[in-house]
C-alpha positions in Angstrom: -27.1 6.7 -9.4 -24.7 9.4 -10.7 -21.0 8.9 -11.2 -20.4 11.4 -8.3 -22.3 9.3 -5.8 -20.6 6.1 -7.0 -17.3 7.8 -6.5 -18.2 9.0 -3.1 -19.4 5.5 -2.1 -16.1 3.9 -3.4 -14.1 6.6 -1.6 -15.9 5.9 1.7 -15.4 2.1 1.4 -11.7 2.7 0.6 -11.4 5.1 3.5 -13.2 2.7 6.0 -10.8 -0.1 4.9 -7.8 2.1 5.3 -8.9 3.1 8.8 -9.5 -0.5 9.6 -6.1 -1.5 8.2 -4.5 1.3 10.2 -6.2 0.1 13.4 -4.7 -3.4 12.8 -1.3 -1.8 12.6 -1.9 0.0 15.9 -2.9 -3.3 17.5 0.2 -5.0 16.1 2.4 -2.1 17.3 0.9 -2.7 20.8 1.8 -6.4 20.6 -1.2 -8.1 19.1 -0.6 -10.5 16.2 -3.2 -11.4 13.6 -1.0 -14.2 12.2 -2.0 -16.3 15.2 -5.7 -16.5 14.2 -6.3 -17.8 10.7 -9.9 -16.5 10.7 -8.7 -13.0 11.6 -6.0 -13.1 9.1 -8.4 -14.2 6.3 -10.9 -11.5 7.4 -8.2 -8.8 7.4 -7.1 -9.9 4.0 -10.6 -9.7 2.6 -11.2 -6.3 4.1 -7.9 -4.9 2.8 -8.5 -6.4 -0.7 -12.0 -4.9 -0.8 -10.6 -1.5 0.0 -8.2 -1.7 -2.9 -11.1 -2.8 -5.2 -13.0 0.3 -4.0 -10.0 2.4 -4.8 -10.0 1.0 -8.4 -13.6 2.0 -8.7 -12.6 5.5 -7.5 -10.5 5.8 -10.6 -13.3 4.5 -12.8 -15.9 6.8 -11.3 -13.8 9.9 -10.7 -16.1 12.8 -11.7 -13.2 15.1 -12.4 -11.1 13.7 -15.3 -8.3 16.0 -16.5 -7.6 15.4 -20.2 -5.1 18.2 -20.7 -2.2 16.1 -19.3 -1.9 14.3 -22.6 0.0 11.2 -23.7 3.2 11.8 -21.7 1.3 11.8 -18.4 -0.7 8.8 -19.5 2.3 6.7 -20.2 4.3 8.1 -17.2 1.4 7.2 -14.9 0.9 3.8 -16.4 4.6 2.9 -16.1 4.6 4.1 -12.4 1.5 2.1 -11.6 2.6 -1.1 -13.4 6.0 -0.8 -11.6 4.1 -0.6 -8.4 2.1 -3.7 -9.1 5.2 -5.6 -10.2 7.1 -4.5 -7.1 4.1 -5.6 -5.0 4.1 -9.1 -6.6 7.9 -9.5 -6.4 8.1 -8.4 -2.8 5.2 -10.6 -1.7 6.8 -13.6 -3.4 10.2 -12.7 -1.8 8.7 -12.3 1.6 6.9 -15.6 1.6 9.5 -17.5 -0.5 12.5 -17.0 1.7 11.1 -18.7 4.8 9.1 -17.8 7.8 7.5 -14.3 7.9 8.7 -13.9 11.5 12.3 -13.7 10.3 14.0 -10.6 9.0 13.8 -10.8 5.2 16.9 -9.2 3.6 17.1 -11.1 0.2 15.7 -10.3 -3.2 14.0 -6.9 -3.5 14.3 -6.6 0.3 18.1 -6.3 -0.1 17.5 -2.9 -1.7 14.2 -1.7 -0.2 13.1 -2.2 3.4 9.4 -1.8 2.7 8.8 -2.7 -0.9 5.1 -3.4 -0.4 4.4 0.0 1.1 6.6 1.7 -1.5 4.6 -0.2 -4.2 1.3 1.1 -2.8 2.6 4.7 -3.1 3.6 4.0 -6.7 0.2 2.5 -7.5 -1.7 5.3 -5.7 0.2 8.0 -7.7 0.7 6.2 -11.0 -2.7 5.0 -12.2 -4.7 8.2 -11.3 -2.0 10.3 -12.9 -2.2 8.2 -16.1 -6.0 8.2 -16.2 -6.3 11.9 -15.4 -8.5 11.0 -12.3 -8.0 14.2 -10.4 -9.9 13.4 -7.2 -8.4 10.0 -6.9 -4.9 11.4 -7.4 -5.7 14.1 -4.8 -6.7 11.4 -2.3 -3.0 10.5 -2.0 -2.9 13.2 0.7 -4.8 10.6 2.8 -3.3 7.3 1.7 0.4 8.2 1.6 0.5 9.6 5.2 -1.2 6.4 6.4 1.2 4.2 4.5 4.1 6.2 6.0 2.6 5.7 9.5 2.4 2.0 8.9 6.0 2.0 7.8 7.0 3.9 11.0 5.2 1.5 13.3 6.6 -1.5 11.4 10.2 -0.2 11.7 9.7 0.4 15.4 8.5 -3.2 15.8 11.4 -4.6 13.7 13.9 -2.6 15.7 12.6 -4.0 18.9 12.4 -7.5 17.6 15.8 -7.7 15.7 17.8 -4.9 17.4 21.2 -4.1 16.0 20.7 -6.5 13.0 17.8 -4.3 11.8 19.6 -1.1 12.5 22.5 -2.3 10.3 20.0 -3.4 7.6 18.4 0.0 7.6 21.7 1.7 6.7 22.1 -0.3 3.5 18.5 0.0 2.1 16.1 2.6 0.8 12.7 3.4 2.2 
């Protein structure tokens, strides 16, 4: 199987997982919670994780590698991507380390960034393809970033309904 077909398969797996992930956000926005069902929560986690694995293979199998960017773009992309991974880890630890996930988390990284996990995804999706010169994978951000922004919109709407004025005040003091 050629690299182009492998890339296409990885892209389709990633796309299917992003669509599935988006549908869970739609259902959550309409009042359905996946935290109630441990089986659904585990299944959702596996599906989402497999989508990110497929995205990693997109970088590996990207048929259009741009080598003209040079060392500066390599290091810039790697720094952005690694910062995204670190932010994802720190925000995940902060969210689950400060108590129940049904409470508004405003400590740690959440004291500065409202959606550090979503922001980290954007950094990762831009950084690593930029650093590796993976042109098609970098171009795919025109799909991933709008979906992440949509998830952010729905989550903010849900949090405003749930926490009211407290969340509105929190939004004024934080980025993204």
